[in-house]
All heavy atoms as an XYZ file, in Angstrom:
1024
protein
N      87.713    124.623    137.619
C      86.861    124.159    138.612
C      87.417    122.919    139.291
O      86.718    122.053    139.731
C      85.444    123.884    138.074
C      84.823    125.147    137.528
C      83.443    124.910    137.009
O      82.833    123.851    137.296
O      82.970    125.795    136.318
N      88.767    122.772    139.309
C      89.487    121.692    139.865
C      89.045    120.326    139.231
O      89.078    119.272    139.905
C      89.283    121.666    141.409
C      89.781    122.940    142.041
C      89.777    122.821    143.537
C      90.124    124.193    144.051
N      91.124    124.400    144.960
N      88.849    120.368    137.950
C      88.510    119.158    137.257
C      89.795    118.430    136.779
O      89.811    117.184    136.766
C      87.585    119.504    136.027
C      86.260    119.985    136.478
C      87.436    118.240    135.148
C      85.398    120.562    135.358
N      90.782    119.226    136.517
C      92.124    118.646    136.070
C      93.236    119.520    136.526
O      93.071    120.726    136.679
C      92.080    118.488    134.528
N      94.388    118.870    136.568
C      95.596    119.714    136.846
C      96.405    119.761    135.607
O      96.934    120.766    135.165
C      96.437    119.103    137.961
C      95.710    119.156    139.303
O      95.193    120.251    139.579
O      95.720    118.205    140.066
N      96.621    118.572    134.959
C      97.390    118.522    133.701
C      96.469    118.101    132.596
O      95.650    117.134    132.720
C      98.507    117.467    133.845
C      99.517    117.821    134.922
O      99.933    119.028    134.952
O      99.953    117.007    135.683
N      96.617    118.702    131.400
C      95.831    118.351    130.229
C      96.774    118.008    129.176
O      97.793    118.649    128.901
C      95.001    119.623    129.805
C      94.236    119.230    128.546
C      94.016    119.981    130.901
N      96.494    116.866    128.514
C      97.158    116.451    127.260
C      96.118    116.493    126.188
O      95.068    115.903    126.300
C      97.712    115.022    127.440
C      98.897    114.895    128.317
C      98.762    114.661    129.702
C     100.172    115.065    127.768
C      99.871    114.690    130.532
C     101.281    114.973    128.646
C     101.093    114.784    129.972
O     102.190    114.665    130.817
N      96.449    117.148    125.057
C      95.590    117.195    123.934
C      95.966    116.064    122.963
O      97.176    115.869    122.829
C      95.735    118.540    123.211
C      95.294    119.732    124.013
C      95.585    121.005    123.250
C      93.834    119.695    124.366
N      95.005    115.449    122.394
C      95.288    114.397    121.362
C      94.794    115.035    120.067
O      93.641    115.464    119.930
C      94.562    113.078    121.629
C      94.815    112.117    120.493
C      95.095    112.572    122.991
N      95.665    115.131    119.055
C      95.307    115.774    117.814
C      95.921    115.066    116.595
O      97.052    114.652    116.634
C      95.744    117.245    117.823
O      95.307    117.917    116.642
N      95.175    115.110    115.538
C      95.720    114.703    114.231
C      96.276    115.975    113.566
O      96.224    117.051    114.163
C      94.617    114.128    113.322
O      93.638    115.207    112.971
C      93.894    112.941    113.926
N      96.708    115.861    112.365
C      97.198    116.996    111.598
C      96.109    117.714    110.818
O      96.397    118.653    110.081
C      98.361    116.559    110.716
N      94.882    117.248    110.959
C      93.803    117.868    110.247
C      93.426    119.181    110.852
O      93.495    119.393    112.041
C      92.572    116.952    110.319
C      92.792    115.574    109.570
O      93.324    115.603    108.468
O      92.432    114.564    110.124
N      92.889    120.033    109.961
C      92.477    121.411    110.349
C      91.482    121.353    111.553
O      91.673    122.052    112.550
C      91.874    122.170    109.204
C      91.177    123.449    109.658
C      91.891    124.520    110.086
C      89.758    123.517    109.608
C      91.283    125.702    110.546
C      89.112    124.663    110.095
C      89.837    125.741    110.531
N      90.410    120.595    111.442
C      89.401    120.607    112.507
C      89.935    120.111    113.893
O      89.520    120.611    114.887
C      88.167    119.827    112.101
C      87.303    120.425    111.007
S      86.816    122.182    111.394
C      85.738    121.910    112.810
N      90.875    119.124    113.817
C      91.441    118.669    115.052
C      92.336    119.750    115.691
O      92.259    119.990    116.920
C      92.271    117.421    114.743
O      92.743    116.853    115.901
N      93.108    120.403    114.882
C      93.919    121.511    115.432
C      93.092    122.723    115.901
O      93.395    123.336    116.866
C      94.973    121.960    114.379
C      96.041    120.888    114.130
C      96.900    121.286    112.978
C      96.887    120.626    115.367
N      92.014    122.968    115.090
C      91.103    124.064    115.467
C      90.463    123.774    116.889
O      90.434    124.623    117.727
C      90.021    124.139    114.380
C      88.920    125.183    114.716
C      89.115    126.544    114.359
C      87.667    124.814    115.298
C      88.103    127.453    114.580
C      86.711    125.752    115.489
C      86.903    127.054    115.161
O      85.945    127.999    115.408
N      90.025    122.496    117.126
C      89.492    122.148    118.389
C      90.587    122.167    119.475
O      90.319    122.672    120.563
C      88.933    120.710    118.289
N      91.771    121.723    119.171
C      92.867    121.816    120.172
C      93.162    123.279    120.574
O      93.369    123.523    121.738
C      94.140    121.151    119.512
N      93.083    124.190    119.568
C      93.339    125.544    119.916
C      92.197    126.144    120.818
O      92.465    126.913    121.735
C      93.407    126.396    118.579
C      93.970    127.733    118.789
O      95.034    128.003    119.383
N      93.237    128.737    118.278
N      90.941    125.731    120.567
C      89.844    126.159    121.420
C      90.009    125.639    122.745
O      89.695    126.312    123.813
C      88.502    125.711    120.787
C      88.071    126.636    119.677
O      88.493    127.823    119.594
N      87.311    126.149    118.749
N      90.487    124.378    122.950
C      90.709    123.845    124.257
C      91.855    124.632    124.939
O      91.763    124.886    126.178
C      91.007    122.335    124.154
C      89.790    121.540    123.681
C      91.520    121.778    125.556
C      90.044    120.153    123.319
N      92.827    125.038    124.233
C      93.925    125.829    124.747
C      93.289    127.168    125.310
O      93.769    127.607    126.355
C      94.941    126.171    123.625
S      96.064    124.829    123.318
N      92.342    127.710    124.631
C      91.661    128.947    125.177
C      91.017    128.643    126.531
O      91.093    129.438    127.449
C      90.651    129.356    124.194
C      91.217    130.094    122.925
C      90.096    130.627    122.020
N      90.657    131.242    120.856
C      90.497    130.895    119.634
N      89.633    129.855    119.385
N      91.079    131.449    118.635
N      90.375    127.511    126.621
C      89.697    127.174    127.885
C      90.749    126.899    129.017
O      90.499    127.319    130.110
N      91.827    126.188    128.637
C      92.882    125.945    129.638
C      93.409    127.259    130.146
O      93.585    127.457    131.337
C      94.009    125.067    129.050
C      93.453    123.689    128.737
C      95.184    124.998    129.956
C      94.376    122.865    127.846
N      93.754    128.242    129.184
C      94.275    129.457    129.555
C      93.347    130.233    130.519
O      93.790    130.822    131.507
C      94.547    130.318    128.346
C      95.204    131.661    128.694
C      95.783    132.300    127.440
N      96.453    133.536    127.899
C      97.673    133.570    128.528
N      98.287    132.407    128.779
N      98.207    134.666    128.861
N      92.064    130.205    130.176
C      91.058    130.952    131.014
C      91.077    130.405    132.497
O      91.120    131.220    133.357
C      89.644    130.774    130.393
C      88.640    131.552    131.154
C      87.253    131.558    130.461
N      87.204    131.060    129.153
C      86.566    129.958    128.774
N      85.899    129.200    129.612
N      86.605    129.572    127.490
N      91.089    129.150    132.598
C      91.062    128.487    133.973
C      92.519    128.556    134.589
O      92.644    128.649    135.837
C      90.579    127.056    133.919
C      89.106    127.039    133.674
C      88.598    126.558    132.488
C      88.241    127.417    134.658
C      87.255    126.515    132.229
C      86.846    127.397    134.409
C      86.411    126.940    133.273
O      85.004    126.953    132.987
N      93.511    128.561    133.785
C      94.873    128.527    134.374
C      95.258    129.807    135.107
O      96.029    129.855    135.986
C      95.930    128.267    133.297
N      94.586    130.881    134.738
C      94.960    132.162    135.313
C      94.420    132.271    136.804
O      94.967    133.060    137.526
C      94.365    133.307    134.490
C      94.962    133.464    133.103
C      94.222    134.492    132.298
C      96.487    133.643    133.093
N      93.575    131.294    137.161
C      93.043    131.352    138.483
C      93.057    129.958    139.164
O      92.485    129.723    140.208
C      91.565    131.807    138.540
O      90.744    130.920    137.769
N      93.841    129.042    138.570
C      93.982    127.655    139.159
C      95.284    127.098    138.809
O      96.166    127.712    138.204
C      92.863    126.809    138.652
O      93.061    126.479    137.293
N      95.504    125.771    139.052
C      96.748    125.109    138.768
C      96.736    124.376    137.486
O      97.686    123.690    137.120
C      97.078    124.109    139.912
O      96.047    123.160    140.035
C      97.238    124.878    141.243
N      95.647    124.447    136.709
C      95.573    123.637    135.452
C      96.569    124.123    134.509
O      96.885    125.298    134.340
C      94.111    123.730    134.852
C      94.001    122.698    133.681
C      93.814    125.113    134.427
C      92.550    122.521    133.216
N      97.229    123.148    133.788
C      98.245    123.468    132.782
C      98.155    122.513    131.634
O      97.694    121.366    131.748
C      99.698    123.296    133.432
C     100.011    124.288    134.619
C     100.061    125.691    134.080
N     100.331    126.634    135.157
C      99.433    127.343    135.865
N      98.170    127.216    135.664
N      99.841    128.167    136.841
N      98.659    122.924    130.507
C      98.787    122.124    129.327
C     100.148    121.433    129.419
O     101.161    122.074    129.432
C      98.662    122.943    128.050
C      98.903    122.200    126.724
C      97.884    121.080    126.531
C      98.848    123.166    125.543
N     100.141    120.077    129.427
C     101.327    119.317    129.560
C     101.890    118.742    128.249
O     102.981    118.235    128.286
C     101.115    118.170    130.545
O     100.865    118.679    131.842
N     101.140    118.970    127.138
C     101.648    118.576    125.886
C     100.562    118.051    124.975
O      99.351    117.963    125.319
N     101.008    117.703    123.753
C     100.114    117.162    122.763
C     100.587    115.778    122.352
O     101.735    115.521    122.237
C     100.106    118.109    121.486
C      99.568    119.481    121.873
C      99.274    117.548    120.373
C      99.601    120.522    120.737
N      99.550    114.933    122.170
C      99.857    113.537    121.675
C      99.385    113.494    120.290
O      98.213    113.814    119.964
C      99.188    112.538    122.549
C      99.677    112.638    124.016
C      99.321    111.126    121.978
C      98.915    111.915    125.010
N     100.274    113.173    119.375
C      99.947    113.186    117.951
C      99.225    111.857    117.569
O      99.805    110.779    117.783
C     101.238    113.323    117.057
C     100.993    113.130    115.572
C     100.027    113.905    114.993
C     101.675    112.238    114.872
C      99.823    113.743    113.595
C     101.465    112.084    113.507
C     100.542    112.885    112.898
O     100.329    112.718    111.545
N      98.028    111.970    117.051
C      97.265    110.787    116.590
C      97.363    110.641    115.115
O      97.012    111.455    114.329
C      95.768    111.091    116.993
C      94.901    109.853    116.725
O      95.392    108.834    116.149
N      93.607    109.930    117.131
N      98.011    109.537    114.734
C      98.283    109.181    113.336
C      97.046    108.666    112.589
O      97.080    108.435    111.404
C      99.452    108.227    113.176
C     100.716    108.776    113.715
C     101.861    107.755    113.647
O     101.743    106.741    112.966
O     102.942    108.055    114.204
N      95.944    108.507    113.239
C      94.688    108.004    112.612
C      94.028    109.125    111.829
O      92.975    109.605    112.233
C      93.777    107.469    113.648
C      94.309    106.165    114.265
C      93.308    105.591    115.325
N      92.167    105.076    114.580
C      91.145    104.517    115.256
N      91.098    104.492    116.535
N      90.124    104.022    114.522
N      94.587    109.435    110.723
C      94.044    110.534    109.874
C      94.453    110.325    108.498
O      95.381    109.625    108.135
C      94.527    111.826    110.463
O      94.241    112.904    109.541
N      93.717    111.038    107.568
C      94.087    110.910    106.086
C      95.338    111.811    105.890
O      96.056    111.579    104.884
C      92.988    111.386    105.247
O      92.651    112.740    105.568
N      95.667    112.715    106.834
C      96.789    113.560    106.705
C      97.825    113.222    107.785
O      97.658    113.660    108.910
C      96.354    115.040    106.797
C      97.399    116.019    106.576
C      96.845    117.445    106.632
N      97.800    118.386    106.049
C      97.592    119.691    105.988
N      96.479    120.151    106.464
N      98.486    120.444    105.459
N      98.786    112.439    107.415
C      99.781    112.001    108.407
C     101.054    112.845    108.322
O     101.916    112.533    107.491
C     100.101    110.470    108.145
C     100.957    109.920    109.267
O     101.215    110.570    110.251
N     101.332    108.712    109.086
N     101.136    113.848    109.137
C     102.289    114.792    109.010
C     102.533    115.403    110.413
O     101.976    116.370    110.774
C     102.031    115.881    108.011
C     103.252    116.722    107.748
O     104.230    116.655    108.573
O     103.202    117.577    106.779
N     103.375    114.727    111.176
C     103.558    115.157    112.563
C     104.210    116.560    112.636
O     104.036    117.298    113.595
C     104.520    114.159    113.329
C     104.528    114.490    114.866
C     105.929    114.197    112.767
C     105.152    113.428    115.737
N     104.818    116.998    111.527
C     105.464    118.321    111.547
C     104.397    119.471    111.797
O     104.657    120.516    112.335
C     106.303    118.615    110.297
O     105.444    118.705    109.119
N     103.208    119.257    111.256
C     102.103    120.209    111.439
C     101.810    120.334    112.881
O     101.645    121.433    113.485
C     100.890    119.792    110.562
C     101.213    119.897    109.114
C      99.706    120.764    110.882
C     100.135    119.289    108.204
N     101.640    119.229    113.528
C     101.277    119.251    115.024
C     102.510    119.699    115.849
O     102.240    120.463    116.795
C     100.808    117.785    115.442
C     100.556    117.777    116.919
C      99.663    117.349    114.643
N     103.676    119.416    115.453
C     104.811    119.980    116.166
C     104.895    121.552    116.022
O     105.153    122.222    116.982
C     106.100    119.368    115.620
C     106.268    117.907    116.069
C     107.467    117.241    115.375
O     107.880    117.657    114.246
O     107.959    116.254    115.937
N     104.594    121.993    114.835
C     104.605    123.460    114.608
C     103.481    124.130    115.461
O     103.708    125.085    116.134
C     104.532    123.785    113.176
C     104.638    125.298    112.919
C     104.929    125.584    111.441
C     105.200    127.078    111.290
N     105.480    127.485    109.921
N     102.300    123.517    115.455
C     101.174    124.018    116.227
C     101.567    124.046    117.744
O     101.341    125.001    118.433
C      99.931    123.217    115.975
C      98.870    123.610    116.966
C      98.083    124.756    116.725
C      98.501    122.836    118.029
C      97.068    125.103    117.539
C      97.482    123.204    118.888
C      96.805    124.358    118.679
N     102.127    122.978    118.174
C     102.529    122.853    119.621
C     103.518    123.980    119.947
O     103.332    124.669    120.993
C     103.286    121.578    119.877
N     104.440    124.280    119.078
C     105.359    125.372    119.346
C     104.675    126.776    119.347
O     104.954    127.623    120.138
N     103.685    126.896    118.460
C     102.920    128.094    118.384
C     102.173    128.389    119.682
O     102.014    129.595    120.103
C     101.917    128.096    117.180
C     102.562    128.094    115.863
S     101.487    127.668    114.469
C     100.309    129.027    114.495
N     101.640    127.405    120.370
C     100.872    127.606    121.570
C     101.721    127.438    122.829
O     101.223    127.613    123.928
C      99.572    126.673    121.650
C      98.648    127.038    120.507
C     100.029    125.209    121.740
N     102.986    127.118    122.630
C     103.897    127.067    123.759
C     104.095    125.750    124.435
O     104.534    125.675    125.581
N     103.834    124.665    123.753
C     103.989    123.343    124.347
C     104.826    122.423    123.424
O     105.518    122.958    122.568
C     102.622    122.718    124.706
O     102.852    121.549    125.508
C     101.847    122.317    123.454
N     104.814    121.137    123.606
C     105.529    120.194    122.856
C     104.733    118.914    122.580
O     103.740    118.734    123.204
C     106.808    119.824    123.600
C     106.524    119.079    124.882
N     105.967    119.675    126.024
C     106.722    117.786    125.242
C     105.882    118.764    126.993
N     106.283    117.666    126.588
N     105.197    118.104    121.653
C     104.546    116.856    121.351
C     105.214    115.814    122.261
O     106.420    115.646    122.226
C     104.750    116.483    119.896
C     104.162    115.063    119.601
C     103.965    117.431    118.952
N     104.400    115.180    123.106
C     104.896    114.195    124.068
C     105.096    112.864    123.445
O     106.035    112.124    123.838
C     103.899    114.089    125.238
C     104.314    113.046    126.243
C     103.658    115.406    125.918
N     104.275    112.471    122.522
C     104.370    111.176    121.878
C     103.359    111.117    120.725
O     102.790    112.037    120.304
N     103.079    109.888    120.340
C     102.208    109.637    119.241
C     101.379    108.404    119.462
O     101.695    107.549    120.282
C     102.916    109.529    117.923
C     103.740    108.226    117.830
O     104.513    107.955    118.786
N     103.564    107.453    116.783
N     100.255    108.298    118.706
C      99.429    107.093    118.666
C      99.503    106.580    117.201
O      98.937    107.235    116.338
C      97.991    107.379    119.063
C      97.895    107.963    120.520
C      97.149    106.140    118.903
C      96.517    108.463    120.911
N     100.201    105.501    116.981
C     100.379    105.031    115.588
C      99.061    104.371    115.094
O      98.208    103.993    115.862
C     101.455    104.049    115.654
C     101.527    103.596    117.107
C     100.952    104.694    117.928
N      98.985    104.297    113.779
C      97.895    103.506    113.166
C      98.050    102.040    113.555
O      99.151    101.481    113.547
C      97.947    103.628    111.634
C      97.564    105.010    111.124
S      95.776    105.252    111.182
C      95.150    104.200    109.923
N      96.921    101.427    113.923
C      96.902     99.952    114.259
C      95.569     99.437    114.131
O      94.624     99.950    114.706
C      97.473     99.833    115.734
O      97.306     98.490    116.077
N      95.451     98.333    113.465
C      94.192     97.679    113.341
C      93.706     97.150    114.771
O      92.501     96.947    114.994
C      94.268     96.491    112.372
O      95.203     95.551    112.803
N      94.622     96.928    115.663
C      94.224     96.454    117.021
C      93.441     97.536    117.712
O      92.536     97.212    118.542
C      95.527     96.195    117.856
C      96.266     94.886    117.485
C      97.624     94.856    117.420
C      95.594     93.734    117.140
C      98.330     93.729    117.023
C      96.235     92.590    116.861
C      97.612     92.549    116.773
O      98.291     91.421    116.479
N      93.708     98.792    117.502
C      92.891     99.859    118.193
C      91.456     99.724    117.705
O      90.561     99.768    118.545
C      93.472    101.226    117.846
C      94.849    101.364    118.473
C      92.589    102.335    118.401
C      95.673    102.600    118.069
N      91.257     99.686    116.425
C      89.871     99.651    115.899
C      89.164     98.350    116.278
O      88.031     98.367    116.730
C      89.852     99.622    114.363
O      90.466    100.815    113.934
N      89.897     97.275    116.345
C      89.290     95.984    116.799
C      88.889     96.021    118.183
O      87.829     95.570    118.610
C      90.306     94.825    116.499
O      89.759     93.632    117.011
N      89.691     96.607    119.113
C      89.390     96.712    120.501
C      88.193     97.693    120.718
O      87.390     97.411    121.631
C      90.687     97.212    121.281
N      88.184     98.761    119.985
C      87.059     99.732    120.070
C      85.733     99.072    119.888
O      84.753     99.357    120.563
C      87.183    100.865    119.122
C      88.318    101.855    119.455
C      88.498    102.958    118.423
O      88.026    102.822    117.311
O      89.242    103.888    118.702
N      85.634     98.135    118.934
C      84.352     97.475    118.637
C      83.847     96.729    119.822
O      82.668     96.646    120.128
C      84.557     96.508    117.401
C      84.708     97.353    116.141
C      83.350     95.526    117.315
C      85.178     96.515    114.950
N      84.816     96.159    120.633
C      84.430     95.510    121.841
C      84.414     96.297    123.086
O      84.388     95.806    124.263
C      85.383     94.234    122.007
C      85.202     93.279    120.848
C      85.867     92.006    121.024
O      86.096     91.561    122.268
O      86.301     91.378    119.988
N      84.500     97.661    122.939
C      84.510     98.573    123.999
C      85.664     98.366    124.982
O      85.432     98.439    126.199
C      83.106     98.674    124.662
C      82.100     99.208    123.751
C      80.804     99.441    124.528
N      79.906    100.232    123.645
C      78.791     99.786    123.180
N      78.367     98.533    123.440
N      78.058    100.521    122.409
N      86.781     98.073    124.402
C      88.023     97.842    125.272
C      89.113     98.709    124.656
O      89.055     99.204    123.558
C      88.401     96.392    125.199
C      87.465     95.462    125.829
C      87.973     94.080    125.840
C      87.010     93.127    126.605
N      87.551     91.749    126.709
N      90.111     98.905    125.473
C      91.402     99.521    124.943
C      92.235     98.471    124.278
O      92.063     97.291    124.506
C      92.167    100.174    126.069
O      92.654     99.140    126.970
C      91.282    101.141    126.832
N      93.136     98.937    123.462
C      94.110     97.979    122.827
C      94.861     97.273    123.849
O      95.241     96.095    123.694
C      94.938     98.705    121.845
N      95.203     97.914    124.968
C      95.998     97.292    126.010
C      95.220     96.226    126.730
O      95.753     95.068    127.023
C      96.453     98.360    127.036
C      97.165     97.685    128.246
C      97.309     99.435    126.370
N      93.861     96.410    126.904
C      93.056     95.380    127.555
C      92.912     94.147    126.573
O      92.989     93.037    127.014
C      91.684     95.874    127.812
C      91.596     96.964    128.916
C      90.186     97.564    128.996
O      89.664     97.977    127.991
O      89.741     97.555    130.170
N      92.601     94.391    125.321
C      92.328     93.352    124.381
C      93.544     92.620    123.939
O      93.541     91.412    123.719
C      91.511     93.836    123.181
C      91.179     92.802    122.176
C      89.812     92.949    121.672
C      89.476     91.919    120.552
N      89.171     90.611    120.994
N      94.597     93.395    123.672
C      95.867     92.820    123.080
C      97.053     93.143    123.994
O      97.961     93.899    123.595
C      96.052     93.363    121.697
C      94.918     93.090    120.761
C      94.057     94.093    120.438
C      94.655     91.785    120.248
C      92.912     93.879    119.581
C      93.589     91.552    119.385
C      92.721     92.600    119.043
O      91.666     92.406    118.252
N      97.132     92.713    125.238
C      98.135     93.153    126.148
C      99.566     92.856    125.794
O     100.487     93.493    126.192
C      97.759     92.472    127.480
C      96.880     91.299    127.074
C      96.198     91.722    125.815
N      99.771     91.807    124.907
C     101.076     91.441    124.532
C     101.525     92.040    123.151
O     102.585     91.680    122.630
C     101.232     89.912    124.489
C     100.986     89.314    125.872
O     101.427     89.952    126.871
O     100.395     88.254    125.928
N     100.735     92.900    122.599
C     100.985     93.433    121.242
C     101.931     94.571    121.296
O     102.157     95.184    122.331
C      99.641     93.956    120.578
O      99.172     95.030    121.302
N     102.452     94.888    120.091
C     103.385     96.080    119.959
C     102.656     97.404    120.385
O     103.228     98.246    120.935
C     103.953     96.184    118.557
C     104.936     95.084    118.258
O     105.505     94.507    119.265
O     105.281     94.901    117.063
N     101.372     97.463    119.966
C     100.582     98.747    120.230
C     100.393     98.872    121.710
O     100.479     99.978    122.266
C      99.262     98.800    119.412
C      98.735    100.248    119.497
C      98.295     97.816    119.915
C      99.507    101.299    118.822
N     100.189     97.754    122.431
C      99.999     97.855    123.895
C     101.252     98.372    124.566
O     101.259     99.239    125.415
C      99.584     96.508    124.440
N     102.427     97.868    124.093
C     103.700     98.274    124.627
C     103.963     99.738    124.325
O     104.498    100.507    125.107
C     104.811     97.415    124.105
C     104.741     96.036    124.584
C     104.431     95.864    126.119
O     105.196     96.398    126.893
N     103.348     95.211    126.489
N     103.482    100.216    123.156
C     103.645    101.582    122.719
C     102.837    102.458    123.702
O     103.347    103.475    124.159
C     103.124    101.780    121.322
C     103.391    103.181    120.837
N     104.502    103.626    120.221
C     102.551    104.253    120.825
C     104.416    104.853    119.900
N     103.220    105.320    120.290
N     101.587    102.106    124.041
C     100.851    102.826    125.000
C     101.431    102.844    126.419
O     101.315    103.826    127.043
C      99.376    102.313    125.041
C      98.474    102.840    123.928
C      97.945    101.970    122.998
C      98.247    104.193    123.782
C      97.149    102.447    121.972
C      97.412    104.663    122.742
C      96.895    103.772    121.872
N     101.960    101.724    126.826
C     102.647    101.747    128.108
C     103.845    102.713    128.145
O     104.026    103.456    129.107
C     103.152    100.282    128.404
C     104.058    100.235    129.625
C     101.929     99.320    128.643
N     104.611    102.735    127.086
C     105.717    103.726    127.010
C     105.194    105.152    126.950
O     105.842    106.001    127.567
C     106.594    103.413    125.808
C     107.409    102.102    125.860
C     108.102    101.843    124.541
C     108.361    102.148    127.022
N     104.128    105.379    126.205
C     103.526    106.692    126.217
C     103.098    107.138    127.591
O     103.307    108.276    128.042
C     102.394    106.793    125.198
C     101.646    108.071    125.072
C     102.607    109.210    124.719
C     100.534    107.974    124.067
N     102.438    106.240    128.306
C     101.977    106.536    129.643
C     103.150    106.855    130.594
O     103.081    107.766    131.389
C     101.192    105.316    130.210
N     104.278    106.107    130.429
C     105.483    106.444    131.242
C     105.986    107.830    130.945
O     106.346    108.549    131.818
C     106.492    105.378    130.978
C     106.233    104.079    131.682
C     107.343    103.074    131.375
C     107.028    101.719    132.000
N     108.016    100.705    131.840
N     106.014    108.165    129.658
C     106.471    109.463    129.253
C     105.558    110.586    129.917
O     106.046    111.583    130.405
C     106.393    109.682    127.779
C     107.510    109.076    126.977
C     107.341    109.414    125.477
C     108.271    108.673    124.600
N     108.059    109.033    123.162
N     104.305    110.277    129.888
C     103.356    111.253    130.477
C     103.558    111.391    131.940
O     103.541    112.522    132.547
C     101.902    110.892    130.177
C     101.557    111.001    128.716
S      99.989    110.175    128.283
C      98.858    111.298    129.031
N     103.781    110.277    132.684
C     104.022    110.299    134.109
C     105.313    110.984    134.488
O     105.420    111.632    135.495
C     103.946    108.860    134.667
C     102.584    108.188    134.729
C     102.713    106.711    135.081
C     101.677    108.937    135.713
N     106.270    110.879    133.638
C     107.563    111.417    133.871
C     107.738    112.892    133.399
O     108.682    113.574    133.695
C     108.713    110.568    133.244
C     108.827    109.195    133.906
C     109.720    108.281    133.104
O     110.236    108.616    132.014
O     109.891    107.103    133.600
N     106.776    113.342    132.608
C     106.790    114.691    132.032
C     106.601    115.748    133.096
O     105.665    115.688    133.902
C     105.689    114.807    130.972
C     105.649    116.193    130.324
O     106.667    116.815    130.152
N     104.455    116.648    130.004
N     107.563    116.665    133.154
C     107.423    117.728    134.178
C     107.360    119.088    133.462
O     107.560    120.119    134.072
C     108.591    117.695    135.128
C     109.989    117.886    134.508
O     110.040    117.939    133.213
O     110.943    117.900    135.185
N     107.064    119.019    132.150
C     106.889    120.299    131.381
C     105.445    120.591    131.245
O     104.661    119.783    130.756
C     107.568    120.165    130.002
C     109.007    119.810    130.068
C     107.307    121.441    129.179
C     109.625    119.430    128.760
N     104.999    121.736    131.737
C     103.630    122.174    131.641
C     103.614    123.678    131.421
O     104.560    124.398    131.848
C     102.890    121.780    132.866
N     102.574    124.160    130.763
C     102.494    125.581    130.483
C     101.056    126.067    130.502
O     100.125    125.326    130.497
C     103.108    125.853    129.117
S     102.088    125.312    127.774
N     100.992    127.389    130.568
C      99.727    128.110    130.279
C      99.785    128.344    128.769
O     100.606    129.172    128.340
C      99.526    129.361    131.096
C      99.492    129.048    132.591
C      98.274    130.107    130.629
C      99.435    130.254    133.468
N      98.945    127.735    127.966
C      99.041    127.894    126.540
C      98.721    129.310    126.059
O      98.024    130.010    126.709
C      98.100    126.849    125.961
C      97.057    126.688    127.030
C      97.819    126.857    128.381
N      99.267    129.640    124.884
C      99.015    130.931    124.273
C      98.276    130.557    122.959
O      98.895    130.370    121.920
C     100.347    131.603    123.905
C     101.133    132.123    125.097
C     100.565    133.369    125.747
O      99.665    134.000    125.121
O     100.849    133.600    126.923
N      96.940    130.483    123.035
C      96.226    130.138    121.836
C      96.476    131.126    120.687
O      96.793    132.275    120.937
C      94.758    130.200    122.265
C      94.785    130.295    123.726
C      96.139    130.759    124.091
N      96.388    130.582    119.523
C      96.573    131.426    118.302
C      95.235    131.803    117.723
O      94.161    131.260    118.152
C      97.410    130.713    117.251
C      98.826    130.527    117.840
C      96.879    129.403    116.790
N      95.164    132.659    116.764
C      93.924    133.042    116.146
C      93.444    131.857    115.206
O      94.311    131.005    114.799
C      94.054    134.295    115.242
O      94.931    133.992    114.206
C      94.546    135.462    116.090
N      92.194    131.892    114.857
C      91.648    130.856    113.942
C      92.343    130.944    112.653
O      92.628    129.966    111.957
C      90.166    130.970    113.796
C      89.356    130.691    115.038
O      89.920    130.077    116.015
O      88.189    131.057    115.078
N      92.687    132.177    112.244
C      93.358    132.396    110.958
C      94.775    131.806    110.978
O      95.262    131.282    109.931
C      93.461    133.938    110.651
C      92.098    134.591    110.322
C      91.246    134.830    111.542
O      91.755    134.877    112.708
O      90.015    134.972    111.356
N      95.494    131.898    112.115
C      96.772    131.290    112.253
C      96.702    129.769    112.086
O      97.601    129.123    111.471
C      97.440    131.704    113.511
C      97.959    133.119    113.504
C      98.449    133.572    114.882
O      97.665    133.535    115.852
O      99.620    133.971    114.858
N      95.654    129.137    112.618
C      95.493    127.714    112.451
C      95.239    127.406    110.992
O      95.799    126.421    110.449
C      94.368    127.137    113.335
C      94.138    125.657    113.111
C      94.644    127.388    114.797
N      94.368    128.183    110.352
C      94.120    127.993    108.972
C      95.339    128.122    108.091
O      95.571    127.291    107.221
C      92.986    129.002    108.455
C      91.647    128.753    109.027
C      90.666    129.916    108.729
O      91.031    130.854    107.945
O      89.556    129.891    109.275
N      96.082    129.121    108.369
C      97.393    129.381    107.617
C      98.294    128.179    107.787
O      98.975    127.796    106.804
C      98.052    130.673    108.066
C      97.314    131.926    107.579
O      96.397    131.775    106.695
O      97.607    133.012    108.105
N      98.445    127.691    109.024
C      99.329    126.528    109.280
C      98.918    125.399    108.439
O      99.744    124.697    107.762
C      99.309    126.140    110.795
C     100.024    124.844    111.148
C     101.503    124.951    110.879
C      99.722    124.584    112.575
N      97.644    125.100    108.387
C      97.132    123.960    107.632
C      97.270    124.107    106.151
O      97.367    123.139    105.444
C      95.716    123.654    108.065
S      95.648    123.018    109.801
N      97.186    125.336    105.694
C      97.379    125.568    104.272
C      98.841    125.438    103.817
O      99.114    125.068    102.738
C      96.954    127.037    103.928
C      95.525    127.206    103.823
C      95.191    128.612    103.289
N      93.757    128.858    103.426
C      93.190    129.650    104.291
N      93.971    130.334    105.127
N      91.938    129.829    104.349
N      99.787    125.772    104.708
C     101.237    125.790    104.359
C     101.735    124.357    104.164
O     102.575    124.138    103.305
C     102.079    126.397    105.535
C     101.910    127.862    105.669
C     102.626    128.321    106.979
O     103.365    127.626    107.548
N     102.308    129.566    107.387
N     101.172    123.438    104.890
C     101.786    122.138    104.914
C     101.135    121.230    103.842
O     100.161    121.276    103.413
C     101.632    121.442    106.267
C     102.198    122.280    107.377
S     103.946    122.455    107.172
C     104.417    123.222    108.678
């Protein structure tokens, strides 16, 4: 419905996060067949009890995309959230702020986009069991 052209998914390596990402891929695919919306990549969120980027990279390959970058663990993110700010707003000179600036540049320079090929729920389950 012309809500977005490029979509970036943010996902941890947890099952529910990948399950949700796969469902979003289904929605992107549905709209992509009749519009310009595309999946431009996945951003790996390290804020999880399961820190394993290889799971997210494998999932990305399964649906036909790539991992664009990551969001590392940082106490600055949590601290900024409490004040309803981004880490860049609250801590503009921090390493995490610079990390987000570089991630934003990668996203702006990214010219890889696809119509995703969602996998079955069972394939997501199997992926999470393997790792």
